[in-house]
N, CA, C and O of each residue as an XYZ file, in Angstrom:
584
protein
N       0.843     -1.201      0.000
C       0.000      0.000      0.000
C       0.875      1.246      0.000
O       1.915      1.261      0.658
N       0.489      2.262     -0.703
C       1.232      3.502     -0.812
C       1.191      4.268      0.504
O       0.212      4.178      1.246
N       2.266      5.035      0.802
C       2.248      5.876      1.992
C       1.642      7.237      1.681
O       1.642      8.120      2.539
N       1.130      7.420      0.478
C       0.484      8.637      0.046
C      -0.938      8.663      0.608
O      -1.747      7.800      0.264
N      -1.261      9.645      1.472
C      -2.585      9.667      2.105
C      -3.732      9.935      1.150
O      -4.886      9.709      1.514
N      -3.459     10.410     -0.065
C      -4.530     10.782     -0.979
C      -4.630      9.869     -2.193
O      -5.355     10.182     -3.137
N      -3.913      8.740     -2.187
C      -3.873      7.888     -3.367
C      -5.250      7.364     -3.758
O      -5.484      7.113     -4.940
N      -6.157      7.191     -2.822
C      -7.501      6.687     -3.152
C      -8.415      7.781     -3.688
O      -9.461      7.477     -4.262
N      -8.042      9.057     -3.513
C      -8.889     10.164     -3.926
C      -8.529     10.692     -5.316
O      -9.198     11.612     -5.789
N      -7.545     10.178     -5.971
C      -7.059     10.692     -7.251
C      -7.979     10.368     -8.410
O      -8.569      9.289     -8.468
N      -8.095     11.311     -9.332
C      -8.831     11.090    -10.577
C      -7.917     10.564    -11.666
O      -8.377      9.908    -12.601
N      -6.630     10.843    -11.555
C      -5.653     10.464    -12.576
C      -4.546      9.625    -11.941
O      -4.008      9.999    -10.899
N      -4.204      8.504    -12.556
C      -3.109      7.700    -12.016
C      -1.777      8.438    -12.147
O      -1.552      9.167    -13.113
N      -0.912      8.241    -11.177
C       0.398      8.887    -11.188
C       1.436      7.971    -11.801
O       1.392      6.755    -11.617
N       2.362      8.555    -12.522
C       3.453      7.828    -13.149
C       4.727      8.141    -12.367
O       5.038      9.311    -12.143
N       5.469      7.112    -11.948
C       6.740      7.384    -11.267
C       7.752      7.976    -12.248
O       7.946      7.445    -13.342
N       8.390      9.072    -11.854
C       9.394      9.748    -12.675
C      10.490     10.272    -11.755
O      10.340     10.284    -10.533
N      11.558     10.692    -12.342
C      12.598     11.436    -11.629
C      12.991     12.570    -12.554
O      13.827     12.409    -13.443
N      12.371     13.725    -12.327
C      12.602     14.889    -13.176
C      12.926     16.104    -12.320
O      12.256     16.346    -11.316
N      13.948     16.877    -12.703
C      14.205     18.120    -11.972
C      13.050     19.093    -12.185
O      12.467     19.158    -13.267
N      12.737     19.834    -11.151
C      11.637     20.799    -11.217
C      12.034     22.040    -10.418
O      12.668     21.944     -9.367
N      11.653     23.190    -10.932
C      11.862     24.444    -10.197
C      10.498     24.885     -9.700
O       9.528     24.924    -10.457
N      10.435     25.215     -8.429
C       9.183     25.716     -7.864
C       9.418     27.097     -7.273
O      10.462     27.363     -6.678
N       8.436     27.968     -7.444
C       8.500     29.335     -6.926
C       7.143     29.682     -6.346
O       6.108     29.396     -6.948
N       7.153     30.298     -5.174
C       5.885     30.735     -4.603
C       5.390     31.951     -5.393
O       6.181     32.779     -5.844
N       4.090     32.037     -5.548
C       3.482     33.148     -6.282
C       3.042     34.231     -5.312
O       3.241     35.419     -5.567
N       2.452     33.828     -4.217
C       1.993     34.767     -3.201
C       3.114     34.969     -2.176
O       3.769     34.000     -1.792
N       3.344     36.192     -1.733
C       4.441     36.421     -0.786
C       4.151     35.845      0.595
O       3.002     35.718      1.017
N       5.236     35.501      1.279
C       5.175     35.125      2.692
C       5.768     36.291      3.465
O       6.404     37.168      2.881
N       5.567     36.305      4.747
C       6.204     37.318      5.579
C       7.425     36.674      6.228
O       7.313     35.666      6.926
N       8.589     37.268      5.988
C       9.827     36.779      6.594
C       9.743     36.998      8.101
O       9.553     38.129      8.547
N       9.885     35.918      8.904
C       9.738     36.073     10.353
C      10.819     36.955     10.982
O      10.598     37.528     12.049
N      11.972     37.070     10.343
C      13.051     37.894     10.900
C      12.885     39.371     10.576
O      13.020     40.227     11.450
N      12.589     39.664      9.303
C      12.538     41.069      8.882
C      11.123     41.640      8.870
O      10.946     42.857      8.931
N      10.102     40.762      8.792
C       8.731     41.232      8.692
C       8.351     41.678      7.287
O       7.247     42.176      7.071
N       9.267     41.500      6.324
C       9.029     41.914      4.947
C       8.476     40.760      4.118
O       8.720     39.593      4.424
N       7.729     41.095      3.066
C       7.257     40.034      2.164
C       8.440     39.411      1.424
O       9.399     40.097      1.070
N       8.356     38.115      1.201
C       9.408     37.429      0.449
C       8.785     36.283     -0.336
O       7.660     35.861     -0.070
N       9.541     35.796     -1.304
C       9.120     34.683     -2.145
C      10.167     33.594     -2.026
O      11.327     33.869     -1.719
N       9.761     32.362     -2.268
C      10.701     31.247     -2.252
C      10.823     30.669     -3.642
O       9.846     30.589     -4.386
N      12.036     30.264     -3.988
C      12.277     29.559     -5.244
C      13.335     28.505     -4.950
O      14.313     28.771     -4.251
N      13.130     27.303     -5.490
C      14.115     26.241     -5.275
C      14.039     25.224     -6.395
O      13.043     25.125     -7.111
N      15.111     24.476     -6.526
C      15.169     23.362     -7.476
C      14.975     22.088     -6.671
O      15.664     21.856     -5.678
N      14.037     21.269     -7.106
C      13.680     20.064     -6.388
C      13.593     18.894     -7.363
O      14.057     18.995     -8.499
N      13.000     17.784     -6.922
C      12.839     16.607     -7.767
C      11.383     16.164     -7.736
O      10.806     15.934     -6.673
N      10.800     16.051     -8.932
C       9.452     15.499     -9.085
C       9.605     13.984     -9.125
O      10.395     13.460     -9.910
N       8.843     13.270     -8.272
C       8.971     11.811     -8.231
C       7.748     11.081     -8.772
O       7.811      9.877     -9.023
N       6.646     11.782     -8.954
C       5.535     11.202     -9.693
C       4.689     12.314    -10.278
O       4.635     13.426     -9.754
N       4.026     11.984    -11.385
C       3.366     12.999    -12.193
C       2.089     12.424    -12.783
O       2.029     11.245    -13.133
N       1.065     13.270    -12.891
C      -0.179     12.867    -13.541
C      -0.748     14.066    -14.269
O      -0.160     15.148    -14.248
N      -1.892     13.881    -14.914
C      -2.570     14.989    -15.574
C      -3.095     16.003    -14.562
O      -3.313     17.167    -14.899
N      -3.294     15.569    -13.347
C      -3.855     16.446    -12.331
C      -2.837     17.119    -11.433
O      -3.165     18.101    -10.768
N      -1.594     16.611    -11.394
C      -0.614     17.206    -10.503
C       0.643     16.376    -10.374
O       0.925     15.518    -11.210
N       1.393     16.638     -9.321
C       2.659     15.958     -9.115
C       3.036     15.931     -7.644
O       2.503     16.689     -6.834
N       3.972     15.036     -7.312
C       4.550     15.011     -5.967
C       6.000     15.418     -6.102
O       6.722     14.902     -6.955
N       6.427     16.345     -5.260
C       7.778     16.887     -5.304
C       8.456     16.632     -3.971
O       7.934     17.001     -2.919
N       9.632     15.994     -4.019
C      10.455     15.885     -2.811
C      11.059     17.254     -2.535
O      11.657     17.864     -3.422
N      10.906     17.729     -1.327
C      11.496     18.999     -0.922
C      11.744     18.979      0.576
O      10.903     18.513      1.344
N      12.904     19.486      0.994
C      13.236     19.541      2.416
C      12.448     20.637      3.123
O      12.183     20.541      4.321
N      12.075     21.675      2.385
C      11.296     22.772      2.964
C       9.889     22.727      2.393
O       9.640     23.227      1.296
N       8.982     22.133      3.130
C       7.619     22.005      2.631
C       6.933     23.376      2.600
O       7.310     24.299      3.322
N       5.936     23.476      1.758
C       5.152     24.702      1.597
C       3.746     24.381      2.090
O       3.220     23.299      1.828
N       3.150     25.312      2.794
C       1.842     25.080      3.411
C       0.756     24.813      2.371
O       0.744     25.444      1.314
N      -0.155     23.882      2.662
C      -1.287     23.631      1.767
C      -2.067     24.916      1.491
O      -2.217     25.777      2.357
N      -2.556     25.012      0.256
C      -3.309     26.187     -0.162
C      -2.470     27.221     -0.889
O      -3.013     28.049     -1.620
N      -1.152     27.189     -0.704
C      -0.278     28.159     -1.368
C      -0.205     27.880     -2.859
O      -0.172     26.722     -3.275
N      -0.178     28.931     -3.662
C      -0.012     28.786     -5.100
C       1.469     28.842     -5.438
O       2.223     29.631     -4.869
N       1.872     27.984     -6.379
C       3.268     27.962     -6.795
C       3.347     27.887     -8.321
O       2.408     27.456     -8.990
N       4.479     28.314     -8.842
C       4.788     28.146    -10.253
C       5.685     26.924    -10.355
O       6.699     26.832     -9.662
N       5.312     25.982    -11.222
C       6.064     24.744    -11.440
C       6.684     24.840    -12.826
O       5.980     25.062    -13.811
N       8.012     24.671    -12.906
C       8.719     24.717    -14.182
C       9.563     23.464    -14.319
O      10.366     23.149    -13.441
N       9.380     22.748    -15.426
C      10.168     21.550    -15.673
C      10.285     21.311    -17.168
O       9.567     21.912    -17.967
N      11.207     20.417    -17.534
C      11.372     20.001    -18.926
C      11.284     18.490    -18.981
O      11.833     17.787    -18.133
N      10.588     18.006    -19.988
C      10.506     16.567    -20.209
C      11.776     16.108    -20.916
O      12.506     16.938    -21.458
N      12.057     14.807    -20.924
C      13.284     14.306    -21.560
C      13.464     14.741    -23.013
O      14.598     14.866    -23.476
N      12.368     14.974    -23.744
C      12.504     15.412    -25.141
C      12.752     16.919    -25.260
O      12.855     17.442    -26.370
N      12.848     17.619    -24.125
C      13.109     19.056    -24.120
C      11.872     19.914    -24.038
O      11.985     21.128    -23.866
N      10.687     19.327    -24.157
C       9.439     20.094    -24.064
C       9.284     20.668    -22.667
O       9.476     19.958    -21.680
N       8.935     21.957    -22.572
C       8.777     22.563    -21.252
C       7.354     22.409    -20.709
O       6.393     22.236    -21.459
N       7.260     22.479    -19.404
C       5.964     22.602    -18.743
C       6.113     23.702    -17.707
O       6.933     23.608    -16.793
N       5.313     24.740    -17.862
C       5.231     25.807    -16.874
C       3.765     25.884    -16.493
O       2.913     26.199    -17.324
N       3.478     25.595    -15.234
C       2.086     25.552    -14.793
C       1.945     26.199    -13.424
O       2.868     26.185    -12.610
N       0.784     26.756    -13.194
C       0.445     27.249    -11.860
C      -0.184     26.082    -11.120
O      -1.032     25.373    -11.662
N       0.234     25.892     -9.896
C      -0.311     24.813     -9.086
C      -0.687     25.294     -7.700
O      -0.319     26.388     -7.273
N      -1.418     24.456     -7.022
C      -1.805     24.725     -5.627
C      -1.292     23.568     -4.800
O      -1.489     22.405     -5.152
N      -0.627     23.891     -3.691
C      -0.161     22.831     -2.794
C      -1.399     22.225     -2.137
O      -2.102     22.893     -1.378
N      -1.654     20.961     -2.433
C      -2.822     20.273     -1.887
C      -2.522     19.718     -0.504
O      -3.391     19.709      0.368
N      -1.291     19.255     -0.303
C      -0.884     18.703      0.987
C       0.632     18.682      1.071
O       1.326     18.722      0.054
N       1.131     18.618      2.284
C       2.575     18.494      2.489
C       2.793     17.477      3.595
O       1.934     17.261      4.450
N       3.974     16.855      3.554
C       4.264     15.876      4.605
C       5.727     15.950      4.994
O       6.605     16.181      4.163
N       5.961     15.751      6.271
C       7.307     15.648      6.836
C       7.390     14.269      7.440
O       6.526     13.874      8.223
N       8.429     13.532      7.081
C       8.593     12.168      7.569
C       9.934     12.075      8.271
O      10.978     12.359      7.683
N       9.895     11.673      9.542
C      11.135     11.447     10.265
C      11.604     10.037      9.978
O      10.827      9.086     10.068
N      12.856      9.900      9.637
C      13.395      8.584      9.308
C      14.871      8.535      9.618
O      15.470      9.534     10.016
N      15.445      7.379      9.435
C      16.873      7.200      9.674
C      17.678      7.971      8.628
O      17.183      8.242      7.534
N      18.903      8.320      8.963
C      19.754      9.084      8.047
C      19.999      8.363      6.732
O      20.152      9.008      5.695
N      20.039      7.036      6.758
C      20.352      6.293      5.546
C      19.126      6.038      4.668
O      19.255      5.450      3.594
N      17.937      6.472      5.108
C      16.723      6.318      4.306
C      16.635      7.420      3.261
O      17.118      8.532      3.473
N      16.021      7.103      2.141
C      15.774      8.107      1.108
C      14.782      9.139      1.663
O      13.880      8.781      2.421
N      14.943     10.417      1.291
C      13.998     11.431      1.797
C      12.584     11.172      1.284
O      12.381     10.779      0.135
N      11.613     11.403      2.168
C      10.212     11.215      1.792
C       9.393     12.470      2.049
O       8.182     12.469      1.831
N      10.037     13.550      2.512
C       9.337     14.811      2.724
C       8.946     15.388      1.376
O       9.649     15.194      0.384
N       7.836     16.090      1.338
C       7.486     16.713      0.076
C       6.110     17.326      0.073
O       5.445     17.440      1.103
N       5.699     17.723     -1.137
C       4.407     18.376     -1.319
C       3.664     17.741     -2.493
O       4.264     17.378     -3.505
N       2.368     17.617     -2.336
C       1.486     17.207     -3.417
C       0.915     18.464     -4.032
O       0.338     19.294     -3.330
N       1.069     18.615     -5.338
C       0.656     19.834     -6.027
C      -0.405     19.499     -7.065
O      -0.244     18.573     -7.860
N      -1.484     20.258     -7.048
C      -2.566     20.122     -8.024
C      -2.383     21.208     -9.085
O      -2.244     22.386     -8.754
N      -2.384     20.807    -10.372
C      -2.294     21.801    -11.434
C      -3.592     22.599    -11.489
O      -4.684     22.033    -11.427
N      -3.459     23.936    -11.607
C      -4.663     24.760    -11.747
C      -4.648     25.583    -13.024
O      -5.646     26.228    -13.344
N      -3.539     25.578    -13.765
C      -3.520     26.300    -15.033
C      -2.203     26.164    -15.754
O      -1.142     26.115    -15.131
N      -2.274     26.104    -17.077
C      -1.089     26.050    -17.933
C      -1.520     26.375    -19.355
O      -2.702     26.294    -19.689
N      -0.558     26.742    -20.186
C      -0.823     27.024    -21.589
C      -1.194     25.731    -22.307
O      -0.658     24.674    -21.977
N      -2.101     25.792    -23.284
C      -2.543     24.582    -23.985
C      -1.405     23.754    -24.589
O      -1.423     22.528    -24.480
N      -0.417     24.393    -25.224
C       0.672     23.631    -25.835
C       1.525     22.917    -24.776
O       2.094     21.861    -25.053
N       1.614     23.471    -23.597
C       2.380     22.814    -22.537
C       1.589     21.650    -21.940
O       2.168     20.644    -21.530
N       0.274     21.791    -21.894
C      -0.549     20.663    -21.466
C      -0.456     19.522    -22.473
O      -0.500     18.349    -22.101
N      -0.326     19.876    -23.757
C      -0.137     18.846    -24.781
C       1.191     18.118    -24.577
O       1.268     16.903    -24.758
N       2.234     18.857    -24.201
C       3.535     18.224    -23.930
C       3.409     17.270    -22.746
O       3.989     16.184    -22.755
N       2.650     17.674    -21.728
C       2.403     16.797    -20.576
C       1.661     15.555    -21.028
O       2.019     14.441    -20.646
N       0.618     15.741    -21.847
C      -0.153     14.609    -22.363
C       0.730     13.640    -23.145
O       0.639     12.425    -22.970
N       1.586     14.190    -24.011
C       2.473     13.339    -24.812
C       3.419     12.540    -23.926
O       3.601     11.338    -24.120
N       4.018     13.215    -22.957
C       4.940     12.533    -22.051
C       4.226     11.419    -21.288
O       4.717     10.293    -21.210
N       3.056     11.748    -20.725
C       2.321     10.746    -19.951
C       1.831      9.598    -20.820
O       1.815      8.449    -20.378
N       1.429      9.898    -22.054
C       0.978      8.831    -22.953
C       2.109      7.831    -23.182
O       1.884      6.621    -23.171
N       3.319      8.336    -23.388
C       4.472      7.445    -23.569
C       4.768      6.657    -22.303
O       5.081      5.468    -22.367
N       4.671      7.312    -21.157
C       4.936      6.636    -19.888
C       3.840      5.619    -19.576
O       4.131      4.528    -19.085
N       2.562      5.970    -19.861
C       1.457      5.035    -19.637
C       1.621      3.795    -20.502
O       1.373      2.674    -20.060
N       2.045      4.017    -21.749
C       2.264      2.882    -22.640
C       3.328      1.965    -22.053
O       3.186      0.742    -22.075
N       4.385      2.556    -21.533
C       5.466      1.763    -20.943
C       4.994      1.013    -19.703
O       5.437     -0.105    -19.439
N       4.090      1.633    -18.943
C       3.593      1.008    -17.714
C       2.302      0.236    -17.919
O       1.837     -0.448    -17.007
N       1.712      0.337    -19.114
C       0.437     -0.302    -19.449
C      -0.692      0.174    -18.544
O      -1.488     -0.621    -18.044
N      -0.744      1.501    -18.344
C      -1.804      2.106    -17.549
C      -2.872      2.655    -18.482
O      -2.578      2.938    -19.644
N      -4.114      2.814    -18.003
C      -5.178      3.371    -18.844
C      -4.948      4.844    -19.143
O      -4.282      5.545    -18.381
N      -5.499      5.304    -20.245
C      -5.394      6.699    -20.641
C      -6.552      7.483    -20.031
O      -7.583      6.908    -19.683
N      -6.377      8.803    -19.901
C      -7.421      9.677    -19.372
C      -7.535     10.900    -20.266
O      -6.612     11.178    -21.032
N      -8.658     11.657    -20.194
C      -8.851     12.807    -21.072
C      -7.883     13.951    -20.771
O      -7.342     14.055    -19.670
N      -7.680     14.798    -21.767
C      -6.793     15.951    -21.674
C      -7.303     16.946    -20.641
O      -8.507     17.180    -20.530
N      -6.366     17.535    -19.880
C      -6.707     18.621    -18.962
C      -7.206     19.807    -19.761
O      -6.752     20.034    -20.883
N      -8.108     20.546    -19.215
C      -8.514     21.771    -19.861
C      -7.582     22.869    -19.374
O      -7.208     22.902    -18.202
N      -7.207     23.771    -20.283
C      -6.337     24.848    -19.853
C      -7.164     25.863    -19.082
O      -8.319     26.135    -19.408
N      -6.543     26.410    -18.056
C      -7.199     27.417    -17.243
C      -6.528     28.753    -17.538
O      -5.384     28.785    -17.992
N      -7.227     29.850    -17.285
C      -6.614     31.148    -17.524
C      -5.389     31.303    -16.642
O      -5.383     30.852    -15.497
N      -4.370     31.926    -17.159
C      -3.120     32.134    -16.421
C      -3.378     33.084    -15.269
O      -4.018     34.121    -15.438
N      -2.879     32.726    -14.102
C      -3.065     33.558    -12.916
C      -2.254     34.839    -13.047
O      -1.141     34.826    -13.574
N      -2.804     35.922    -12.576
C      -2.059     37.183    -12.594
C      -1.043     37.167    -11.479
O      -1.289     36.640    -10.394
N       0.084     37.743    -11.758
C       1.161     37.788    -10.742
C       1.302     39.149    -10.186
O       2.150     39.379     -9.325
């Protein structure tokens, strides 16, 4: 059984991947030291991906509800830049020699149509390799204002 608390609630099956991803917060946080607004940006690793979202390993989790910009490239070079919402985050205490399991579950809320097509193409190839069922294309949502 998966240690993912939301695996039974998913509309789209997730494909295991190992892809670099850049995440940036869209809405400012307040820096506890200075009291000033700040944004976070980091390079992380996406470990599973679907038409509806992705799971990202990250040492610094982001609170659920926060909007983030997700930027990644598929192996063929096609980019994906999407706005997402952190659906959940988890911190797992484990032994030093264990692989990290901390991270965030992100739901896609908007992307350009051609980038959604790149996601569809990538997943179609991965589904074929894994023999998973296909699902309908995501609808593009209007780009969030920054």
